[in-house]
N, C-alpha and C positions, 0 to 999 in steps of 0.2 A: 938614770935618772931619779933624781932626789924631790920627792914631793912633800911640800911644806904645809899644806892642808888637805886633810880627808874629807869627803864629804861622806857623814854618814847616813844611810838611807834603811828603815827598818819596813818589812810589809809584814803585814798580817793576815792572815788568810781564813775566812773563815770555813768548816767543812762542810762537803758538797751538800746542800738539801737544807742547809742551815736555816732557822725558823727561828719568827720572833712571835711573842704574844701580844696579841692584840685584844681589847675590850671590845663586846656587841651586847648585841640584845636581840632577843627574840619575838617578833613581830607576828600577828596571824597576817596569810597570804592578802584575803578578805575580810573586811570588817565594815558593818552595817549596822545604824540606828535608825529601827522600823518603826513609820510614824504611822496615824491616820490620815488617811488622806480625803475623808469627809468628817464632818463633826455630827458626833454620835454617842451613844453609850455600850460601854462595853458588854455584849451579850455572854461571852465566854470567851477564856483563855484554853487553848487546847496544850499548851508547853509550859516549861518551868526551868529554871536555871539547871543547867548540865544536860539538856534536851537532847537528842541527837536528832536531826530534822534533813528532808531531803527537799531539793529544789523544787518550788510547786505547793508543798505541803501546808495545808491551812494551818497556822499559828493562834489566831484571835480571830473572832466575830463581831461585828457593831450591829447597832439596831439603833436607826435614823426613821424615825417616823413620817418624815418629810421625803425621803428615798423609798421608802413602802411604799407611797404614795407613786409617784413616779413609773418607779418597778410596773406599779400594777397598770397604769396608764398606758405602758409601752408594751406589757402584755397583751392589754387588749386591744391596741393598734395593730399589734402583729396576727393574732387573732383572726380580724376584720380582713388583713390583707392574704390570709391564706384561703380566706373565701373567696376574696375577689380573682386569685389567681385560678384555685378550682373551677371557678366558673367559667374562667379567660381558657382552662384547657377543654373544657367542654365544647366550647365554640370553636375551637380549632379541630376537633373530632368531627364535628359536625361540618365546616368549611373543607376540610380536606375530603370528607364522602362527599362532599357536592360538587367538588373540583374533580375526583377522580371518577365521578358518573359521567359529568360534562365530557370530560376530556377523551372516554373512552366513547361516547357518544358522538363526538367531533369527526370519527374514523368514520362515519356515515355521513357521504354528502348530502346537505343540506338538514341533516337533524337537528343541530344546535349551532347557533348563529358565533360568530367570532366575537361579537360584543359578551353574549353572556358566558362566554369562557374566559375572557380575559376578567370581567367583574368579578365572576369565582374566585380566580386569581388573586385579587386585590382583598378579596375579604379575606382570604386565608392568611396573606400578607400580614393583613391590619391585626386578624387575631391572633398570630405568632407574637408582632410585636408591642401587643396587649401584655400577653402572657408573660414576657420578657419583664417588661414592666413592673409587673406586679413580682416577677421572683427578686429583681434588683430592689424592690420595698422591704419585701420579705429579709431578704439576707440583711439589709440597713436597718429593720425594726429587731432583729435577732442580734446585731451586734450591739445596739445602745442597750439590750437588756442585759448581756453580756458585760458590757463596763459599768452598767449599775450595780450588777452582783457582785462584781470586781469591788467596788469602792467599797463595799462591807465587807470585803475580807481580808486580812495580813496574810500575805503568804510568802515563803521561805524565798529568796532570791537566787539562793545557790546551796550547794549542801552545806551542813556547818552544825556547830552546836550554839545551844542560847547560853550567851553568858551572864546576861544581866534580866531582870525582869520587873517593868515598876507599875502595872497596873494590877485591878482585879474587876470582875464582873462588877458591873454598876457605878465605874469609875465613866466621868465625859472625856471623852478624847476627839482632839481634832488637830486640822496641820498645825495650829499655830501653840499648841500644847508641846509636852515633852514628850519624847519617843516610849512606846508601848515595851520594845523588846530590844534587846540588841544580840546580834548575831555575827558570830568567828569563825572563819572556816580555817580549820585546823590541820585537817589530815596532811596539807601543804603548809610549810611557813615558810617566811623572809627573816632572816639574820642578818642583821645590820650593824656592819663594822666598820669602825672610824679608823680610815687609813692613814696614818700621818705621810708629809708630803715626801720622808725619805721611804716610804714603803710604797709610792705607787708603782715604781718599777715591775712588783712583784703583782701586779693586777693582770690575769689572762680569763679573759672569756671565756667560758666552758670549765676551765680549772676547779679541781675539786679538792676544797679546805677542810681540815678537820677542824673539830673545835669541842669543848669539853663544858661541860656545867656542873655547877655545885650540887644539884640535886641528885647526881649520879657519878660518884666518885669512882675513879680507876675507869670509865665507858667515856670512846672515844663517838662522835657522831660526826658526819660530814654532809657539805653544801655545794653545792657548783654555783661558780660564777656567775650571774645572770644580769645585772644592774649596776652601773657606776652614776654617781652625780655628776662628773667632769668638772667640777667645782669645787673647792675648798669652802670648809666654814670661816671667816678671815677670823673668827675670837678661837678657833680649836688649831687651826692651820691643819684639819684634817677632813677627808672626804670619806661621804657616806659610799660602802659600795654592800650592795643586796648578794646574797646568797639563797639562792630554792633549796628547800628542804624538804624532804619526802618524812611524813612523817605520820604511818600508817595505824603505827600501834599504839601513840596520843603520848607517847613518854615525854614529849617536851611539849612545854606550854609557853603562849605567849606572855611577855612579860619576865621571862627568865635571861638571868646576865649569862654571858658564855665569853671562853677565851679563846679567841682563836688564834690557830697555829697557820702565822703568816709566812709564806716565803720571803726570805732574807735576802739582800745582795749578795750575789756569790762570793765578793773578797772586798778588802778595805786597804786601802795605803795610808800608811803615816807616815810624815817624816820626823 
C-alpha cells in the first residue's frame, strides 16, 4: 500500500507532578480598624504598633463626661433595685414562715380556717413574684451598666498584632472620626493566588501548595487550598484562590509577595 501523505502528530508530555509558578500575595486572616463607639476624649492607649494582644484585652479607654453621668445614674438605680429585692426576700421569709405555721396547724381540725391558709399561700406567691420582678430589674440594671462601661473601652475582638496606631491621649474620638487602631491576625494567614483559566483544573480543595517569598530565599512554605472565587476577573482572566497558612513563628507577614508552585496539567498535545 502506497501512502501519498503522512500526517505527523507530535506529543509533548510534561513530567509527572509538573508545576507552574504563579504570583500571589499574603493577607492577614482577619483585619479590623477599631473605632470609638461613642464620642469622647482618649484617656489612655495601652498598646502601640507591634503589640501582641489577646481577644478581649483592653487596648484603649475613653473619657466621656455625659457617659459618666449616665453610668452613675444606672449604678444608683441598680443600688435601689438591690435594696427593694432584699426587702422582697425578707417578705418571702416571713410569708413562708406564716404559711408553714398555718399549714401545720391545719392538721388539727378547726384550728385554722381554709380561708386563712389560702390567704397565706397567696401572700407567699405574691412575695415570690415581687422578688422575681426585682431580680429581673437588677439584672437589667447590671446589663445597662456593663454596656455603658463597654462603650468607653476599646477591646481586641480577636488575638493578633496592632499594626497601626492613630491616636494619643487627649485626642477627640468618635464613631464619625477615623480609626484609633488597626489589628491584624497573623498567626494564621491567607495567601491569595491569581490562577489563570488554564490552571483552574489544578484546583483541589484541601490540597497543599508550596510557595516561596523573597524575604526567605531557599526556603519553601506551604498552605492548604481553602477558598476560591468561582468567577474569573474579566480584566486579568484569573481566579483568586486562597490558601490557609499557619504562621506560628511569625516568619511571614501580610503584604509579602509569593510565588506559588501550582500544579500544571499532566500532559499537552500539539499538532
